[in-house]
C-alpha positions as CSV (number, residue, x, y, z in Angstrom):
1,M,0.0,0.0,0.0
2,S,1.4,3.4,-1.0
3,D,1.7,6.4,1.4
4,T,-1.1,8.1,-0.5
5,E,-3.3,5.1,-0.2
6,S,-2.7,4.6,3.5
7,A,-3.4,8.4,4.3
8,R,-6.8,8.3,2.6
9,R,-9.7,8.9,4.9
10,P,-13.4,8.0,4.1
11,T,-15.6,10.9,3.0
12,R,-18.7,11.9,5.1
13,T,-20.9,9.9,2.8
14,E,-18.7,6.8,2.8
15,L,-18.5,6.9,6.5
16,A,-22.3,7.1,6.8
17,V,-22.6,4.1,4.6
18,W,-20.2,2.2,6.7
19,R,-21.9,3.1,9.9
20,S,-25.2,2.1,8.4
21,F,-23.8,-1.3,7.6
22,L,-22.4,-1.8,11.1
23,Q,-25.7,-0.8,12.7
24,A,-27.7,-3.1,10.4
25,H,-25.5,-6.0,11.1
26,A,-25.4,-5.4,14.8
27,R,-29.2,-4.9,15.2
28,I,-30.2,-7.8,13.1
29,T,-27.8,-10.3,14.7
30,R,-28.6,-9.1,18.2
31,Q,-32.3,-9.8,17.5
32,L,-31.5,-13.2,16.0
33,E,-29.4,-14.0,19.0
34,A,-32.1,-12.9,21.4
35,E,-34.8,-15.1,19.7
36,L,-32.5,-18.1,19.7
37,V,-31.6,-17.7,23.3
38,A,-35.2,-17.1,24.4
39,E,-36.8,-19.9,22.4
40,Q,-33.9,-22.5,22.1
41,D,-31.5,-21.5,25.0
42,L,-28.8,-21.5,22.2
43,S,-26.4,-18.7,21.3
44,L,-25.8,-17.7,17.7
45,V,-22.3,-18.8,17.7
46,A,-23.2,-22.1,19.3
47,Y,-25.8,-22.5,16.5
48,D,-23.0,-21.7,13.9
49,V,-20.8,-24.4,15.4
50,L,-23.7,-26.9,15.0
51,V,-24.2,-25.9,11.4
52,Q,-20.5,-26.1,10.5
53,L,-20.3,-29.6,11.9
54,A,-23.5,-30.7,10.3
55,E,-22.1,-29.6,6.9
56,A,-18.7,-31.1,7.3
57,P,-17.8,-34.5,5.9
58,G,-18.6,-37.0,8.6
59,R,-20.0,-34.3,10.7
60,R,-16.6,-33.6,12.2
61,L,-13.9,-30.9,12.0
62,R,-10.5,-30.3,13.5
63,M,-10.8,-27.6,16.2
64,T,-8.5,-25.3,14.3
65,E,-10.8,-25.7,11.2
66,L,-13.9,-25.1,13.3
67,A,-12.3,-21.9,14.9
68,A,-11.6,-20.5,11.5
69,A,-15.2,-21.3,10.2
70,V,-16.9,-19.7,13.1
71,L,-14.4,-16.7,13.4
72,L,-13.4,-17.5,16.9
73,S,-9.9,-17.6,18.4
74,R,-8.5,-21.1,19.2
75,S,-9.0,-20.5,22.9
76,G,-12.5,-19.1,22.3
77,V,-13.7,-22.0,20.3
78,T,-12.2,-24.3,22.9
79,R,-14.2,-22.8,25.8
80,L,-17.3,-22.8,23.6
81,V,-16.9,-26.6,22.6
82,N,-16.3,-27.4,26.3
83,R,-19.7,-25.9,27.2
84,M,-21.3,-27.7,24.2
85,E,-19.6,-31.0,25.0
86,R,-20.9,-30.8,28.6
87,A,-24.4,-30.2,27.1
88,G,-24.0,-33.4,24.9
89,M,-24.1,-31.5,21.6
90,V,-20.6,-32.3,20.5
91,S,-17.9,-34.7,21.3
92,R,-14.1,-34.6,20.9
93,S,-11.4,-37.0,20.0
94,P,-7.8,-37.2,18.9
95,A,-7.3,-36.7,15.2
96,A,-6.7,-40.1,13.5
97,S,-4.2,-38.7,11.0
98,D,-1.6,-37.5,13.4
99,G,-2.8,-38.1,17.1
100,R,-1.9,-34.5,18.1
101,G,-4.8,-32.5,16.8
102,V,-8.3,-32.6,18.2
103,V,-11.5,-33.3,16.3
104,A,-15.0,-32.0,17.2
105,S,-17.9,-34.2,16.1
106,L,-21.7,-33.5,16.1
107,T,-23.6,-35.8,18.3
108,P,-27.2,-37.0,17.7
109,T,-28.2,-34.6,20.5
110,G,-26.5,-31.7,18.8
111,L,-28.2,-32.7,15.5
112,D,-31.6,-32.7,17.2
113,R,-30.9,-29.3,18.7
114,L,-29.9,-27.9,15.3
115,R,-33.1,-29.2,13.6
116,V,-35.2,-27.5,16.2
117,A,-33.3,-24.3,16.5
118,A,-33.1,-23.9,12.7
119,R,-36.9,-23.2,12.7
120,T,-36.5,-20.3,15.1
121,H,-33.4,-18.9,13.2
122,L,-34.7,-19.2,9.7
123,D,-38.1,-17.6,10.7
124,G,-36.0,-14.7,12.1
125,V,-33.9,-14.4,9.0
126,V,-37.0,-14.1,6.9
127,R,-38.6,-11.5,9.1
128,H,-35.6,-9.3,9.9
129,F,-33.7,-9.6,6.6
130,V,-35.4,-11.3,3.6
131,D,-38.7,-9.5,3.9
132,V,-37.1,-6.1,4.3
133,L,-35.5,-6.4,0.8
134,D,-37.2,-7.1,-2.5
135,E,-35.9,-9.5,-5.1
136,V,-34.2,-6.8,-7.1
137,E,-32.1,-5.8,-4.1
138,L,-31.2,-9.3,-2.8
139,G,-29.0,-10.4,-5.7
140,P,-26.7,-7.2,-5.7
141,F,-26.6,-7.1,-2.0
142,G,-25.4,-10.8,-1.9
143,R,-22.7,-10.1,-4.4
144,I,-21.5,-7.0,-2.5
145,C,-21.3,-9.0,0.7
146,Q,-19.3,-11.7,-1.1
147,R,-16.9,-9.1,-2.4
148,L,-16.3,-7.5,1.0
149,A,-15.7,-11.0,2.6
150,Q,-13.3,-11.9,-0.1
151,A,-11.4,-8.7,0.2
152,V,-10.5,-9.5,3.8
153,S,-10.1,-13.2,3.5
154,T,-6.6,-13.2,4.9
155,L,-6.7,-16.2,7.4
156,D,-3.7,-17.7,5.7
157,E,-1.7,-14.6,5.9
158,E,-2.1,-13.7,9.6
159,P,1.2,-13.0,11.3
160,A,2.5,-15.4,14.0
161,G,1.1,-14.8,17.4
162,L,-1.9,-12.9,16.2
163,D,-4.4,-15.2,17.9
164,D,-2.7,-14.7,21.3
165,R,-2.7,-11.0,20.9
166,M,-6.3,-10.9,19.9
167,E,-7.2,-13.1,22.9
168,R,-5.4,-10.7,25.3
169,A,-7.2,-7.7,23.7
170,Q,-10.6,-9.6,24.1
171,V,-9.9,-10.2,27.7
172,A,-8.8,-6.6,28.3
173,S,-11.9,-5.2,26.7
174,G,-14.3,-7.8,28.1
175,S,-15.4,-9.1,24.7
176,N,-16.8,-12.5,24.0
177,G,-14.3,-15.2,22.9
178,G,-13.0,-13.6,19.8
179,R,-16.3,-12.6,18.4
180,S,-19.0,-10.2,19.5
181,P,-22.5,-11.6,20.6
182,G,-24.5,-12.3,17.6
183,D,-21.8,-12.1,15.1
184,S,-22.9,-14.3,12.3
185,G,-19.5,-14.5,10.6
186,G,-20.5,-13.0,7.3
187,C,-23.4,-11.8,5.1
188,G,-24.2,-15.1,3.3
189,G,-25.8,-18.4,4.4
190,V,-24.6,-22.0,4.4
191,D,-25.1,-24.5,1.7
192,G,-27.1,-27.3,3.3
193,V,-29.8,-28.1,5.7
194,V,-30.4,-31.2,7.8
195,N,-33.3,-33.1,6.2
196,D,-35.8,-35.4,7.9
197,E,-33.5,-38.4,7.2
198,G,-30.5,-36.7,9.0
199,G,-28.6,-36.0,5.7
200,V,-27.5,-32.7,4.4
201,A,-29.8,-31.5,1.6
202,A,-28.1,-28.9,-0.7
203,G,-29.8,-25.6,-1.4
204,N,-31.7,-25.2,1.9
205,P,-29.6,-22.8,4.0
206,F,-29.7,-22.6,7.8
207,G,-29.3,-18.9,7.0
208,L,-26.2,-17.9,9.1
């Protein structure tokens, strides 16, 4: 990045658009979180964990892969999975490939919780997001979100020690495990939904 590029500041109009984006994301995800907690006793990030595991091959992921998928620090996802394991929603085991890594797996209880919680979450997505936009707006908005996400997809380029520094900053500021409450991890949805037979049917998003 050149000195000219790094010195650029957003215009008043650009900053207003940015703030509108932040407010919309925060308000919608906060409402979705409140509904999930009230009706299903499940946080949005825990729901995200269940979705990621349900869609993974064999319904299992390495903990490092799971942390990247749900935008949590390694220690943050460990604490979350600890709680979910005690609730019977996930289980953990050593990775068969090297014996050093740890794999998180979705349990039958977790799959049942996901099926029920998806009804609450998808209803909220429709009411608070889909119904607010018309068909003409949805397509361009989705492409914009994808472009924004791709522009900052730098997980493979993070400097060494960044995860630890982020964790210390989260503790100092009192934030929640590497991700703010209700953070859905992006603008788009996932690609599958658990059907009545327990499989993943493509094209029916959980709507994260």
